[in-house]
Backbone bond lengths (Angstrom), bond angles and torsions (degrees), N, CA, C in turn:
res aa  C-N    CA-C-N  psi(-1)  N-CA   C-N-CA  omega(-1)  CA-C   N-CA-C  phi
1 M - - - 1.450 - - 1.532 111.36 -
2 E 1.337 114.93 -39.00 1.460 119.06 179.71 1.528 111.44 -62.08
3 A 1.333 117.16 -40.43 1.465 121.14 179.01 1.522 110.39 -63.88
4 A 1.330 117.71 -39.37 1.465 121.06 179.94 1.530 110.71 -63.90
5 V 1.317 116.86 -40.41 1.472 120.62 178.90 1.529 109.89 -67.26
6 R 1.344 116.24 -41.58 1.476 119.14 177.70 1.522 111.13 -63.66
7 N 1.336 117.02 -40.11 1.468 120.24 177.91 1.517 110.88 -64.87
8 L 1.308 117.30 -40.39 1.464 121.28 178.46 1.522 110.62 -63.33
9 K 1.315 116.60 -45.18 1.470 120.30 179.22 1.525 111.21 -64.65
10 T 1.330 116.48 -42.46 1.460 119.89 -179.80 1.528 110.60 -67.78
11 G 1.336 117.27 -41.17 1.463 120.67 176.71 1.518 111.53 -62.21
12 L 1.327 116.68 -40.15 1.463 121.00 177.89 1.528 110.79 -65.09
13 A 1.326 116.62 -42.33 1.465 120.11 178.65 1.525 110.85 -64.10
14 Y 1.319 116.67 -44.45 1.469 122.17 179.57 1.530 110.32 -60.85
15 F 1.323 116.38 -48.95 1.460 120.89 176.76 1.519 110.97 -56.97
16 T 1.330 116.95 -47.27 1.465 121.39 -175.76 1.525 111.43 -60.82
17 I 1.327 117.02 -44.91 1.470 120.47 179.92 1.528 110.36 -60.29
18 V 1.326 116.41 -49.98 1.465 120.38 -175.38 1.531 110.88 -70.52
19 F 1.326 117.59 -41.58 1.462 120.44 179.42 1.523 111.09 -63.07
20 C 1.329 117.09 -43.69 1.468 120.08 179.94 1.527 111.54 -63.78
21 A 1.325 116.92 -38.05 1.467 119.74 176.86 1.528 110.14 -63.55
22 G 1.328 117.16 -45.40 1.463 120.50 178.19 1.512 112.18 -64.35
23 F 1.329 116.19 -38.67 1.470 121.14 178.94 1.528 110.21 -65.45
24 A 1.333 117.14 -36.97 1.461 121.29 178.53 1.530 111.77 -71.85
25 L 1.334 116.88 -35.09 1.461 120.54 -179.13 1.531 113.16 -78.01
26 A 1.309 117.94 -26.19 1.465 121.38 -175.51 1.525 113.45 -56.36
27 P 1.334 119.98 -47.39 1.474 118.17 178.65 1.524 112.68 -62.52
28 L 1.329 117.04 -36.93 1.463 119.54 177.59 1.527 110.41 -63.16
29 R 1.332 115.69 -43.16 1.462 119.90 178.97 1.527 110.51 -63.54
30 L 1.321 116.27 -48.01 1.462 120.26 -174.33 1.521 113.39 -70.71
31 V 1.325 116.52 -40.22 1.468 119.85 -175.45 1.518 112.52 -86.97
32 W 1.308 117.32 -37.60 1.453 119.26 -173.14 1.524 113.28 -101.57
33 L 1.326 117.67 -46.92 1.469 119.85 -173.97 1.532 113.66 -81.07
34 V 1.323 117.81 -47.90 1.468 120.52 -174.79 1.535 112.01 -54.75
35 P 1.336 119.48 -47.42 1.474 117.93 179.50 1.530 113.80 -63.12
36 R 1.319 117.25 -25.20 1.466 120.57 -176.71 1.529 113.69 -89.33
37 V 1.344 116.37 -38.97 1.464 118.39 -172.55 1.525 113.35 -124.01
38 G 1.310 118.18 -5.49 1.460 121.52 -178.29 1.522 111.51 93.80
39 E 1.333 115.56 163.40 1.462 121.15 -174.05 1.529 112.73 -66.36
40 R 1.322 116.62 -46.03 1.472 119.72 -178.41 1.516 111.14 -59.27
41 A 1.327 116.11 -52.45 1.465 120.02 -178.03 1.524 110.94 -62.92
42 A 1.324 117.30 -39.05 1.463 120.41 179.70 1.525 111.03 -61.79
43 E 1.314 116.86 -43.73 1.466 120.01 178.63 1.524 110.89 -65.74
44 L 1.330 116.73 -40.24 1.466 120.29 -179.98 1.530 111.90 -69.15
45 I 1.322 117.19 -29.69 1.470 120.95 175.95 1.527 110.05 -71.22
46 E 1.316 117.07 -36.98 1.462 121.64 -178.39 1.541 112.45 -71.89
47 L 1.321 117.72 -31.77 1.463 121.02 -174.01 1.533 114.62 -58.10
48 P 1.334 120.84 -43.88 1.470 118.46 178.32 1.531 112.55 -62.39
49 V 1.320 116.80 -34.13 1.463 120.06 176.94 1.526 109.36 -63.52
50 M 1.328 115.96 -43.95 1.462 119.85 179.42 1.527 111.17 -66.56
51 L 1.317 117.50 -35.63 1.472 119.78 176.83 1.525 111.46 -63.42
52 V 1.322 116.75 -38.69 1.468 120.33 176.40 1.527 109.59 -63.66
53 V 1.337 116.85 -43.60 1.465 120.77 178.20 1.533 110.05 -60.07
54 I 1.323 116.61 -43.19 1.468 121.79 -179.80 1.523 110.74 -61.24
55 V 1.320 117.52 -47.79 1.469 121.39 -178.75 1.526 110.62 -64.71
56 V 1.319 116.83 -46.96 1.470 120.60 -178.52 1.527 110.37 -63.59
57 A 1.319 117.54 -43.80 1.466 120.57 -179.82 1.522 111.20 -62.99
58 A 1.326 117.29 -44.80 1.465 120.33 -179.36 1.531 110.96 -64.15
59 R 1.315 117.27 -43.58 1.468 120.18 -179.90 1.527 111.24 -67.09
60 W 1.327 116.99 -39.83 1.459 120.97 178.87 1.529 110.25 -62.64
61 L 1.331 115.79 -44.57 1.461 119.27 179.49 1.524 111.48 -66.29
62 L 1.315 117.01 -35.26 1.465 121.03 177.19 1.527 110.21 -61.99
63 R 1.327 116.69 -46.79 1.465 120.33 178.16 1.530 110.89 -65.23
64 R 1.298 117.08 -39.41 1.466 121.94 -178.21 1.525 111.50 -65.74
65 R 1.325 116.15 -39.49 1.468 119.78 179.75 1.508 112.60 -73.06
66 G 1.308 116.45 -28.20 1.454 120.28 175.73 1.512 113.71 75.11
67 A 1.310 114.65 -159.46 1.456 121.75 -176.41 1.526 110.77 -66.53
68 G 1.296 114.78 155.89 1.457 119.66 176.30 1.515 114.21 89.58
69 W 1.327 116.92 11.68 1.464 120.26 177.98 1.514 106.25 -95.31
70 S 1.313 116.57 95.36 1.465 122.02 -174.78 1.529 111.05 -71.55
71 A 1.322 114.83 168.14 1.468 120.12 176.37 1.529 110.32 -59.40
72 A 1.333 117.02 -39.76 1.475 120.28 178.34 1.524 111.00 -63.61
73 D 1.338 117.54 -38.72 1.465 120.93 176.89 1.528 110.76 -64.05
74 R 1.324 116.61 -41.41 1.473 120.53 -179.06 1.518 111.15 -67.75
75 V 1.335 117.19 -39.73 1.470 120.66 176.86 1.522 110.01 -65.29
76 A 1.330 116.94 -43.00 1.467 120.61 178.89 1.521 111.01 -62.30
77 T 1.320 117.10 -41.32 1.465 121.25 178.60 1.521 110.76 -60.76
78 G 1.327 117.33 -45.55 1.459 121.18 178.38 1.517 112.04 -63.99
79 A 1.325 117.23 -39.53 1.467 121.04 179.00 1.527 111.31 -66.67
80 I 1.317 116.48 -41.23 1.468 120.32 177.58 1.522 109.94 -63.07
81 A 1.329 116.28 -46.86 1.463 120.16 -179.71 1.530 111.04 -62.27
82 L 1.339 117.18 -40.36 1.461 120.54 178.57 1.529 110.85 -64.16
83 A 1.321 117.25 -43.29 1.467 120.32 178.42 1.522 110.75 -60.67
84 L 1.325 116.70 -41.34 1.468 120.04 177.60 1.534 110.95 -65.88
85 M 1.337 116.42 -40.56 1.469 120.07 -179.98 1.518 111.15 -64.20
86 L 1.333 116.86 -44.57 1.468 119.77 178.99 1.523 110.89 -66.26
87 G 1.322 116.55 -37.59 1.459 119.86 176.01 1.520 111.94 -62.15
88 A 1.330 115.87 -42.63 1.469 119.87 177.57 1.520 110.78 -66.69
89 E 1.322 116.09 -43.79 1.472 120.75 -178.83 1.521 110.81 -62.25
90 F 1.319 116.30 -50.75 1.460 119.88 -175.02 1.519 112.42 -81.18
91 G 1.319 117.56 -22.84 1.456 119.97 178.63 1.510 112.34 -88.86
92 L 1.318 116.07 -61.85 1.458 121.35 -174.49 1.522 112.79 -75.44
93 V 1.307 116.57 -53.29 1.469 120.49 -173.11 1.532 111.34 -64.72
94 L 1.320 117.53 -44.14 1.461 119.98 -179.97 1.526 110.99 -64.67
95 Q 1.319 116.04 -37.20 1.464 119.29 178.42 1.526 110.63 -67.03
96 L 1.335 117.40 -41.91 1.467 120.43 178.60 1.524 111.73 -64.09
97 R 1.317 116.81 -35.99 1.464 121.07 179.91 1.526 112.66 -85.39
98 G 1.319 117.49 -11.37 1.461 121.40 -179.64 1.526 112.68 69.57
99 L 1.325 116.81 36.11 1.460 121.71 -177.97 1.519 110.85 -115.45
100 G 1.317 115.25 153.50 1.453 120.98 168.76 1.515 108.77 -89.45
101 L 1.324 116.82 166.56 1.466 120.89 -177.83 1.528 111.55 -60.89
102 A 1.329 117.31 -44.22 1.470 120.51 -179.73 1.527 111.02 -62.98
103 E 1.328 117.03 -41.10 1.475 120.69 178.09 1.526 110.46 -63.43
104 Y 1.312 115.22 -42.48 1.462 120.18 -178.67 1.523 111.03 -61.77
105 L 1.328 116.21 -49.56 1.465 120.26 -178.28 1.524 111.53 -65.90
106 A 1.328 117.09 -39.47 1.466 120.43 179.65 1.524 111.97 -69.71
107 G 1.321 116.78 -28.55 1.459 120.75 -176.59 1.519 114.62 -86.94
108 R 1.313 118.19 -5.57 1.466 120.43 -179.71 1.521 110.50 -69.93
109 D 1.309 115.49 139.53 1.457 120.96 174.10 1.522 108.12 -63.35
110 P 1.332 118.70 134.02 1.467 119.68 -176.21 1.536 113.45 -60.62
111 V 1.310 118.03 -36.79 1.468 120.65 -178.57 1.525 110.34 -78.59
112 A 1.333 116.87 -56.04 1.465 120.48 -178.83 1.529 111.12 -65.10
113 G 1.322 116.93 -35.49 1.461 120.57 178.39 1.513 111.68 -64.17
114 T 1.329 116.65 -45.06 1.463 120.67 177.74 1.523 110.60 -62.14
115 A 1.326 116.53 -43.41 1.469 120.17 178.01 1.526 110.55 -61.94
116 Y 1.319 117.08 -39.00 1.465 121.20 178.32 1.527 110.92 -63.99
117 Y 1.333 116.71 -45.09 1.468 119.80 -179.73 1.529 111.07 -64.29
118 L 1.328 117.19 -37.74 1.468 120.53 176.44 1.530 110.95 -66.38
119 T 1.330 116.35 -34.12 1.459 120.65 175.90 1.524 110.55 -66.15
120 L 1.331 117.12 -36.79 1.469 120.21 175.73 1.534 110.60 -63.24
121 V 1.323 117.00 -38.74 1.467 120.56 177.11 1.535 109.36 -63.78
122 A 1.329 116.61 -44.79 1.467 120.59 177.73 1.529 110.50 -61.18
123 F 1.317 116.76 -40.21 1.466 122.16 177.94 1.530 110.45 -59.36
124 A 1.317 116.50 -45.40 1.465 120.66 -179.23 1.527 111.79 -67.49
125 L 1.319 117.67 -36.86 1.469 121.66 -174.90 1.527 114.14 -87.89
126 M 1.332 117.65 -17.69 1.465 119.89 -171.78 1.527 114.33 -60.46
127 P 1.330 121.10 -38.99 1.473 117.53 176.45 1.536 111.79 -59.72
128 W 1.309 116.76 -39.18 1.462 120.72 177.95 1.529 110.58 -68.12
129 L 1.339 116.57 -47.75 1.463 120.49 -178.68 1.522 112.04 -63.63
130 S 1.325 117.25 -36.20 1.469 120.75 -178.06 1.517 112.78 -69.76
131 G 1.320 117.05 -21.15 1.450 120.10 -178.24 1.504 114.74 -99.06
132 R 1.336 116.67 -1.70 1.467 119.54 -179.87 1.526 109.44 -69.80
133 P 1.311 116.98 144.63 1.464 120.28 179.27 1.538 110.61 -61.52
134 R 1.298 115.17 140.50 1.461 120.68 177.90 1.529 108.50 -81.15
135 R 1.321 114.68 142.82 1.467 119.35 175.37 1.524 107.63 -77.70
136 S 1.292 115.54 137.40 1.455 118.77 177.49 1.519 108.84 -78.31
137 A 1.283 114.44 147.04 1.468 119.58 178.28 1.525 108.83 -71.95
138 R 1.309 115.82 130.25 1.466 120.88 179.32 1.517 109.19 -95.25
139 P 1.311 115.78 134.78 1.470 117.57 176.12 1.535 109.54 -67.97
140 T 1.311 116.00 143.05 1.461 119.93 179.96 1.488 112.76 -101.45
């Protein structure tokens, strides 16, 4: 039970860090980038920044949690964070935009939308990937 509570707290923290970064970047993208380069390019420019946030947040949380964070704990943390992110996306964002889920999915740019969905996969997997043992460099 203790591990489940720790995973929930860590997943919530991970979600909060990444969501707040995206929430902070959204006005910059919408007000400054979209008028200059268009919606697709603006979203594609923002994605690498979000990937850096995802990697840094996952690694920071891994160090903060310390030893004893098993692969199952890391997968659970990513799944919890993803569920929270999708809940925020489909609950809050769709309501703010006044869209239904079908409208939202149909209206996504095929390129930027695909990149966004792949970023969500990276977001879910990053706690697990960040905790995997590093391969040692072999002398040649």
